LUMPARO-428390 format. One record per atom (N, C-alpha, C): x, y, z; residue in one letter. Coordinates in steps of 0.001 Angstrom, whole numbers, plus 500000, padded with zeros to 6 digits. Layout:
     xx     yy     zz residuo
      X      Y      Z       A
...
END
This chain:
     xx     yy     zz residuo
 856860 727744 374510       M
 855563 727066 374481       M
 855727 725654 375023       M
 855106 725390 376146       K
 855236 724097 376801       K
 854363 723063 376121       K
 854907 721857 375990       K
 854162 720768 375367       K
 854093 719594 376325       K
 852888 719060 376508       F
 852689 717920 377380       F
 852648 716669 376514       F
 853577 715766 376723       T
 853692 714575 375892       T
 853025 713383 376566       T
 852434 712477 375782       P
 851790 711294 376359       P
 852827 710335 376945       P
 852379 709465 377834       K
 853283 708520 378475       K
 853845 707517 377479       K
 853049 707149 376504       K
 853505 706206 375488       K
 853666 706923 374157       K
 854497 706384 373307       D
 854744 706987 371996       D
 853603 706619 371043       D
 852466 707279 371237       T
 851296 707022 370414       T
 850748 708333 369870       T
 849992 708233 368789       K
 849387 709410 368187       K
 848029 709660 368823       K
 847842 710840 369375       L
 846587 711198 370013       L
 845705 711994 369050       L
 844430 712167 369445       E
 843464 712827 368566       E
 843698 714328 368443       E
 844352 714953 369412       H
 844672 716381 369332       H
 845941 716680 370136       H
 846540 717837 369861       E
 847784 718207 370522       E
 847529 718709 371938       E
 848609 718681 372743       H
 848499 719130 374128       H
 849523 720212 374459       H
 849819 721044 373458       T
 850629 722223 373758       T
 849740 723228 374491       T
 850359 724152 375214       E
 849572 725143 375950       E
 848687 725956 375009       E
 849245 726310 373836       E
 848473 727098 372854       E
 847292 726303 372314       E
 847524 725020 371991       A
 846454 724178 371455       A
 845363 723950 372494       A
 845753 723778 373739       I
 844772 723574 374811       I
 843908 724809 374988       I
 844546 725988 375020       R
 843788 727240 375182       R
 842811 727447 374045       R
 843261 727183 372812       E
 842394 727389 371641       E
 841221 726420 371657       E
 841476 725163 372015       R
 840424 724154 371998       R
 839393 724391 373096       R
 839845 724766 374273       I
 838935 724963 375399       I
 838145 726258 375265       I
 838733 727272 374615       S
 838100 728592 374566       S
 836966 728685 373556       S
 836904 727750 372622       R
 835862 727848 371589       R
 834921 726655 371664       R
 833652 726956 371430       V
 832635 725912 371388       V
 832424 725535 369923       V
 832662 724288 369597       K
 832544 723844 368210       K
 831465 722776 368124       K
 830348 723146 367518       H
 829247 722198 367395       H
 829425 721336 366156       H
 828993 720100 366263       S
 829049 719176 365132       S
 827639 718972 364579       S
 827551 719000 363259       Y
 826269 718775 362590       Y
 826309 717480 361778       Y
 827254 716616 362156       V
 827390 715330 361471       V
 826136 714491 361672       V
 825593 714504 362892       R
 824378 713738 363180       R
 823257 714137 362235       R
 823102 715445 361975       D
 822050 715938 361096       D
 822292 715485 359660       D
 823563 715478 359247       W
 823904 715081 357882       W
 823664 713591 357680       W
 824114 712779 358646       I
 823908 711332 358562       I
 822416 711008 358554       I
 821691 711689 359424       Y
 820239 711493 359532       Y
 819556 711788 358196       Y
 819890 712935 357590       G
 819295 713305 356306       G
 819741 712390 355183       G
 821028 712004 355196       G
 821554 711159 354129       G
 820926 709782 354105       G
 820832 709164 355273       I
 820242 707827 355343       I
 818764 707873 354977       I
 818041 708839 355527       D
 816610 708914 355241       D
 816352 709240 353778       D
 817161 710123 353198       G
 816995 710460 351788       G
 817213 709259 350891       G
 818256 708476 351202       T
 818533 707290 350399       T
 817458 706235 350575       T
 817040 706006 351822       V
 816034 704985 352100       V
 814704 705308 351424       V
 814206 706525 351641       T
 812881 706864 351115       T
 812864 706915 349585       T
 813929 707439 349003       T
 813952 707515 347538       T
 814062 706133 346914       T
 814920 705285 347471       F
 815035 703938 346911       F
 813782 703116 347199       F
 813099 703441 348292       A
 811830 702767 348562       A
 810825 703073 347451       A
 810830 704321 346998       I
 809944 704699 345887       I
 810346 703950 344618       I
 811655 703911 344348       V
 812154 703192 343169       V
 811760 701723 343240       V
 811932 701119 344408       S
 811613 699697 344571       S
 810127 699437 344420       S
 809315 700303 345006       G
 807870 700140 344902       G
 807383 700244 343474       G
 807910 701219 342757       V
 807521 701406 341353       V
 808006 700235 340503       V
 809237 699766 340782       A
 809771 698622 340039       A
 808954 697367 340327       A
 808561 697184 341595       G
 807747 696024 341950       G
 806401 696051 341263       G
 805866 697248 341063       A
 804571 697389 340383       A
 804722 697419 338865       A
 805992 697378 338385       E
 806305 697380 336954       E
 805733 698605 336249       E
 805938 699749 336863       L
 805520 701008 336254       L
 806688 701609 335476       L
 806439 702696 334752       S
 807453 703262 333858       S
 808516 704045 334623       S
 809641 704274 333945       S
 810740 705043 334531       S
 810328 706485 334799       S
 809403 706987 333976       L
 808939 708358 334175       L
 808260 708499 335548       L
 807527 707481 335956       I
 806871 707504 337266       I
 807917 707555 338377       I
 809010 706803 338201       V
 810099 706816 339182       V
 810643 708226 339346       V
 810899 708892 338220       L
 811472 710231 338271       L
 810508 711242 338886       L
 809245 711164 338501       I
 808252 712112 339017       I
 808099 711951 340533       I
 807870 710718 340965       L
 807693 710469 342399       L
 808990 710701 343171       L
 810103 710317 342558       G
 811392 710471 343237       G
 811756 711921 343490       G
 811632 712752 342447       F
 811977 714173 342620       F
 810969 714887 343517       F
 809709 714501 343430       A
 808710 715085 344333       A
 809054 714755 345779       A
 809507 713521 345991       N
 809908 713104 347336       N
 811139 713863 347807       N
 812115 714031 346914       L
 813344 714736 347289       L
 813050 716138 347813       L
 812222 716861 347098       I
 811946 718243 347487       I
 811020 718310 348699       I
 809891 717605 348612       A
 808888 717705 349674       A
 809360 717078 350977       A
 809831 715841 350911       D
 810239 715147 352128       D
 811538 715732 352675       D
 812427 716147 351765       G
 813666 716782 352219       G
 813390 718066 352979       G
 812481 718878 352442       F
 812116 720121 353130       F
 811415 719820 354453       F
 810552 718803 354431       S
 809831 718442 355654       S
 810797 718016 356755       S
 811785 717211 356405       M
 812768 716769 357395       M
 813591 717942 357911       M
 813993 718820 356991       A
 814782 719986 357399       A
 813973 720894 358314       A
 812704 721091 357971       A
 811840 721939 358793       A
 811629 721326 360174       A
 811441 720004 360215       S
 811264 719329 361496       S
 812516 719438 362353       S
 813671 719274 361711       N
 814930 719393 362448       N
 815136 720820 362945       N
 814767 721782 362113       Y
 814874 723190 362510       Y
 814001 723468 363729       Y
 812752 723024 363664       L
 811823 723290 364770       L
 812254 722554 366040       L
 812767 721329 365874       G
 813222 720574 367037       G
 814420 721230 367706       G
 815393 721658 366886       T
 816577 722326 367430       T
 816213 723688 368002       T
 815260 724348 367358       R
 814788 725637 367876       R
 814106 725456 369235       R
 813369 724357 369381       A
 812728 724067 370668       A
 813775 723849 371756       A
 814883 723163 371412       E
 815973 722985 372364       E
 816554 724338 372763       E
 816714 725212 371769       Q
 817250 726544 372019       Q
 816319 727352 372926       Q
 815023 727292 372648       D
 814045 728008 373469       D
 814034 727474 374900       D
 814140 726147 375032       D
 814155 725541 376365       D
 815397 725974 377138       D
 816515 726083 376420       Y
 817754 726530 377062       Y
 817589 727956 377596       Y
 817048 728838 376766       R
 816877 730237 377180       R
 815874 730343 378328       R
 814822 729526 378284       R
 813822 729538 379353       R
 814447 729108 380680       R
 815222 728010 380627       T
 815868 727501 381834       T
 816910 728487 382356       T
 817615 729132 381419       E
 818611 730138 381800       E
 817947 731298 382541       E
 816789 731741 382051       A
 816068 732840 382697       A
 815585 732433 384096       A
 815150 731175 384231       I
 814707 730678 385538       I
 815848 730719 386541       I
 817018 730237 386131       E
 818163 730212 387047       E
 818620 731624 387414       E
 818593 732533 386441       Q
 818968 733923 386741       Q
 818017 734529 387775       Q
 816720 734252 387641       R
 815732 734771 388573       R
 815904 734147 389961       R
 816178 732845 389997       H
 816363 732172 391282       H
 817589 732688 392024       H
 818646 732969 391265       I
 819869 733490 391890       I
 819618 734873 392482       I
 818800 735657 391794       E
 818480 736994 392299       E
 817569 736949 393525       E
 816585 736037 393510       L
 815577 736016 394576       L
 815920 735076 395726       L
 816658 734010 395441       A
 817003 733050 396498       A
 818456 732612 396365       A
 819391 733545 396528       P
 820806 733214 396339       P
 821322 732151 397303       P
 820822 732156 398552       E
 821294 731163 399517       E
 820919 729746 399078       E
 819691 729605 398577       G
 819251 728291 398110       G
 820049 727816 396915       G
 820325 728718 395968       E
 821105 728363 394790       E
 822552 728053 395172       E
 823065 728765 396162       M
 824417 728497 396641       M
 824480 727108 397291       M
 823412 726753 398017       A
 823353 725430 398633       A
 823334 724336 397555       A
 822703 724624 396412       E
 822681 723657 395316       E
 824084 723457 394743       E
 824827 724554 394583       I
 826216 724450 394110       I
 827037 723626 395102       I
 826833 723873 396368       R
 827575 723133 397407       R
 827250 721639 397337       R
 825975 721314 397129       E
 825571 719914 397037       E
 826158 719248 395797       E
 826153 719974 394680       I
 826683 719427 393425       I
 828146 719048 393583       I
 828937 719952 394165       Y
 830379 719695 394251       Y
 830761 718804 395416       Y
 829897 718709 396407       S
 830166 717735 397472       S
 829995 716326 396922       S
 829067 716159 395973       R
 828869 714859 395328       R
 830039 714501 394414       R
 830795 715506 394013       K
 831983 715266 393194       K
 833208 714953 394037       K
 833054 714998 395366       G
 834163 714634 396252       G
 834842 715785 396951       G
 834382 717027 396716       F
 834975 718177 397391       F
 834465 718242 398834       F
 835367 718569 399754       K
 834986 718658 401165       K
 835673 719847 401832       K
 835115 720253 402962       G
 835740 721257 403803       G
 836076 722552 403101       G
 837316 723012 403308       A
 837765 724298 402766       A
 837770 724292 401241       A
 838132 723149 400647       D
 838152 723061 399180       D
 836740 723250 398613       D
 835764 722636 399252       L
 834382 722766 398809       L
 833910 724207 398911       L
 834187 724853 400031       E
 833761 726238 400223       E
 834454 727173 399230       E
 835701 726871 398887       K
 836434 727697 397922       K
 835808 727581 396534       K
 835443 726358 396151       V
 834802 726144 394854       V
 833488 726891 394784       V
 832688 726784 395854       V
 831399 727474 395909       V
 831599 728981 395799       V
 832606 729493 396468       E
 832873 730939 396439       E
 833283 731401 395052       E
 834164 730664 394433       V
 834649 731038 393096       V
 833504 731047 392092       V
 832653 730024 392135       I
 831553 729923 391170       I
 830508 730997 391403       I
 830133 731215 392645       T
 829040 732142 392949       T
 829469 733608 392937       T
 830753 733863 392816       N
 831225 735256 392721       N
 831001 735840 391332       N
 830728 735001 390376       D
 830476 735453 389004       D
 829120 734909 388570       D
 828143 735806 388351       K
 826781 735371 388062       K
 826702 734562 386774       K
 827436 734974 385754       K
 827412 734263 384487       K
 827942 732846 384658       K
 829051 732717 385391       R
 829620 731405 385658       R
 828665 730571 386511       R
 828005 731223 387456       W
 827065 730553 388351       W
 825906 729951 387554       W
 825316 730756 386677       V
 824199 730289 385861       V
 824644 729149 384939       V
 825795 729313 384300       A
 826296 728290 383386       A
 826542 726967 384117       A
 827051 727056 385325       T
 827291 725848 386122       T
 825987 725146 386463       T
 824967 725921 386841       M
 823674 725332 387172       M
 823027 724677 385954       M
 823141 725317 384812       L
 822554 724755 383595       L
 823210 723419 383235       L
 824535 723365 383405       A
 825261 722142 383059       A
 825062 721041 384100       A
 825151 721406 385374       E
 825148 720400 386428       E
 823753 720001 386896       E
 822835 720940 386948       E
 821492 720626 387435       E
 820581 720110 386325       E
 820725 720697 385119       Y
 819825 720333 384019       Y
 820496 719492 382941       Y
 821816 719370 382992       G
 822526 718584 381992       G
 822535 719208 380612       G
 822461 720547 380538       L
 822427 721238 379255       L
 823835 721568 378780       L
 823996 721617 377454       A
 825296 721977 376880       A
 825560 723461 377089       A
 826824 723852 376884       A
 827188 725254 377076       A
 826445 726163 376105       A
 826239 725690 374891       E
 825499 726438 373880       E
 824670 725474 373051       E
 823528 725939 372573       V
 822660 725102 371737       V
 823076 725264 370277       V
 822982 724180 369524       R
 823355 724218 368109       R
 822436 725138 367317       R
 822932 725625 366188       S
 822161 726518 365336       S
 821056 725746 364611       S
 819792 726164 364753       P
 818694 725489 364036       P
 818854 725552 362524       P
 819333 726685 362015       L
 819501 726842 360567       L
 820569 725903 360026       L
 821688 725801 360730       K
 822771 724919 360278       K
 822336 723458 360346       K
 821599 723109 361395       A
 821114 721736 361534       A
 820157 721394 360394       A
 819251 722311 360084       A
 818281 722092 359006       A
 818977 722023 357651       A
 819960 722899 357426       F
 820681 722920 356152       F
 821452 721619 355944       F
 822086 721122 357007       A
 822834 719865 356907       A
 821911 718715 356547       A
 820741 718669 357178       T
 819774 717602 356895       T
 819260 717687 355462       T
 818908 718884 355011       F
 818331 719057 353679       F
 819334 718725 352578       F
 820558 719241 352694       T
 821565 718975 351654       T
 821907 717492 351581       T
 822015 716837 352746       A
 822321 715403 352750       A
 821187 714613 352123       A
 819960 714994 352426       F
 818788 714310 351871       F
 818790 714419 350349       F
 819049 715614 349827       I
 819039 715843 348375       I
 820165 715071 347692       I
 821376 715207 348232       V
 822549 714586 347600       V
 822445 713066 347615       V
 822185 712501 348794       C
 822128 711041 348920       C
 820854 710472 348305       C
 819766 711221 348394       G
 818513 710737 347831       G
 818511 710716 346320       G
 819399 711478 345688       F
 819473 711503 344221       F
 820095 710228 343667       F
 820937 709575 344477       V
 821692 708407 344003       V
 820800 707310 343419       V
 819725 706876 344090       P
 818902 705795 343524       P
 818210 706164 342215       P
 818023 707461 341953       M
 817311 707885 340743       M
 818226 708135 339560       M
 819527 708236 339806       A
 820464 708594 338740       A
 820369 707660 337527       A
 820325 706335 337693       P
 820229 705454 336508       P
 818973 705704 335679       P
 817883 706054 336313       Y
 816633 706331 335583       Y
 816722 707656 334837       Y
 817445 708607 335409       L
 817592 709912 334771       L
 818379 709804 333479       L
 819340 708871 333463       F
 820179 708704 332271       F
 819733 707519 331408       F
 818502 707048 331655       S
 817860 706016 330820       S
 818711 704761 330665       S
 819176 704255 331766       S
 819957 703025 331724       S
 819045 701839 331417       S
 819560 700870 330654       A
 818761 699696 330281       A
 818434 698853 331506       A
 819382 698732 332419       N
 819163 697977 333658       N
 819087 698948 334828       N
 818168 699888 334718       A
 818102 700989 335681       A
 817896 700515 337119       A
 816973 699569 337311       F
 816673 699153 338692       F
 817862 698436 339329       F
 818476 697506 338588       N
 819629 696782 339134       N
 820783 697729 339463       N
 821023 698683 338569       L
 822090 699654 338797       L
 821741 700567 339978       L
 820468 700928 340073       S
 820012 701767 341177       S
 820216 701052 342507       S
 819881 699764 342533       A
 820043 698979 343756       A
 821504 698895 344154       A
 822380 698669 343173       L
 823813 698569 343454       L
 824371 699893 343970       L
 824027 700983 343298       M
 824512 702306 343714       M
 823988 702676 345103       M
 822742 702271 345373       T
 822143 702581 346679       T
 822849 701823 347787       T
 823141 700547 347557       L
 823839 699750 348565       L
 825235 700314 348825       L
 825897 700730 347766       I
 827216 701349 347931       I
 827099 702648 348720       I
 826045 703437 348387       G
 825814 704684 349118       G
 825558 704438 350590       G
 824729 703417 350893       F
 824468 703057 352287       F
 825773 702697 353005       F
 826581 701906 352332       F
 827826 701454 352950       F
 828769 702621 353216       F
 828834 703561 352281       I
 829703 704732 352461       I
 829221 705585 353631       I
 827914 705830 353683       I
 827357 706628 354782       I
 827635 705961 356124       I
 827391 704656 356178       G
 827636 703933 357425       G
 829100 703930 357812       G
 829974 703798 356824       S
 831417 703801 357100       S
 831876 705155 357626       S
 831375 706221 357012       V
 831722 707563 357470       V
 831208 707795 358887       V
 830005 707280 359155       K
 829409 707425 360488       K
 830291 706817 361573       K
 831045 705782 361230       S
 831858 705087 362226       S
 832988 705960 362762       S
 833324 707040 362045       I
 834386 707936 362513       I
 834017 708544 363853       I
 832718 708758 364071       W
 832246 709388 365308       W
 831681 708369 366299       W
 832071 707098 366126       S
 831621 706070 367052       S
 832762 705086 367288       S
 832537 704132 368174       N
 833545 703108 368453       N
 833378 701876 367570       N
 832378 701912 366693       S
 832114 700772 365820       S
 833129 700731 364679       S
 833472 699521 364248       R
 834375 699373 363098       R
 833684 699882 361839       R
 834471 700434 360891       W
 833890 701074 359716       W
 833078 700101 358874       W
 833588 698882 358711       W
 832868 697910 357880       W
 831589 697429 358567       W
 831633 697330 359897       K
 830452 696894 360635       K
 829349 697954 360569       K
 829753 699222 360735       S
 828797 700312 360643       S
 828214 700406 359234       S
 829067 700179 358226       G
 828602 700207 356841       G
 827599 699110 356546       G
 827890 697895 357009       L
 826982 696774 356779       L
 825665 696951 357527       L
 825732 697534 358711       E
 824523 697796 359488       E
 823588 698732 358730       E
 824160 699781 358145       T
 823364 700732 357379       T
 822813 700089 356112       T
 823606 699244 355466       V
 823139 698515 354278       V
 821951 697627 354634       V
 822021 696954 355785       L
 820941 696065 356203       L
 819637 696827 356406       L
 819734 697995 357059       I
 818543 698819 357294       I
 817930 699248 355965       I
 818773 699701 355052       G
 818276 700125 353740       G
 817685 698968 352950       G
 818306 697799 353038       A
 817812 696634 352301       A
 816431 696211 352808       A
 816219 696274 354115       I
 814911 695920 354673       I
 813836 696877 354171       I
 814161 698187 354198       A
 813193 699185 353725       A
 812874 698976 352244       A
 813913 698711 351458       A
 813702 698503 350019       A
 812880 697241 349769       A
 813161 696172 350521       G
 812426 694924 350365       G
 810944 695089 350683       G
 810656 695836 351739       L
 809260 696095 352103       L
 808545 696878 351003       L
 809246 697899 350473       A
 808635 698713 349415       A
 808414 697898 348144       A
 809408 697083 347780       Y
 809291 696269 346562       Y
 808155 695259 346710       Y
 808088 694616 347877       G
 807026 693650 348133       G
 805650 694289 348099       G
 805551 695505 348631       T
 804275 696222 348608       T
 803855 696532 347179       T
 804827 696936 346362       G
 804534 697225 344957       G
 804032 695998 344222       G
 804686 694858 344448       V
 804258 693605 343807       V
 802861 693214 344271       V
 802620 693334 345571       F
 801318 692964 346135       F
 800192 693817 345544       F
 800427 695145 345489       L
 799396 696038 344967       L
 799148 695800 343478       L
 800220 695506 342759       K
 800066 695234 341309       K
 799202 693983 341111       K
 799495 692938 341865       N
 798703 691720 341754       N
 797260 691916 342228       N
 797106 692752 343254       L
 795772 693010 343782       L
 794916 693747 342766       L
 795539 694785 342183       V
 794803 695565 341174       V
 794557 694732 339925       V
 795556 693893 339581       G
 795434 693055 338380       G
 794301 692066 338487       G
 794052 691608 339735       E
 792971 690674 339936       E
 791608 691360 339801       E
END
């Protein structure tokens, strides 16, 4: 088993043995981290916004729990359903575009072949090398269609699963959205202060985890997420205070 080693003695993100390369290239592995982060942040923000609004209006803890759990189920399902429909629309668009390319290849193969030639000439292929690439791609209809989808339309090799995307969003919304309500559920004396602290920690953890899939530093990503959540909470708390004073007058 041949192993390709890096020029410098550094740790890389994945191995470069022939077996590892074949396994990695042969399988399509979709990530649903974006859906989880999206659901987690929104669940925490919206639930703590409810907590802040109720606290600003000086309403009872029971109101926090009623509105909070109603939000968890209703808004969590709504977000999951929206994500499902959005991902399903991407899937439908992929299949529609795939059918168009298959039909074009059948009815106008010369034109589609000219498109392949143009695509690879822009990549720097010329002369015999260019013609060889065009021949190899167009000799296999499945490969031909896949190439057109990727190069002409910028589509991925496969569309993510709508169900998995929706499930990731819903579970993250429920789990993270429960955090701001936990102190009220256990009847803490300083429920709001504890809720705020736990929520800020939750925001920071979500943001820090998010940095794994970006070039941002973990602490910077965490603080960015905390700032977004703090603004949302401040707006909700201020609205609660304003409405309480308005009604009181």
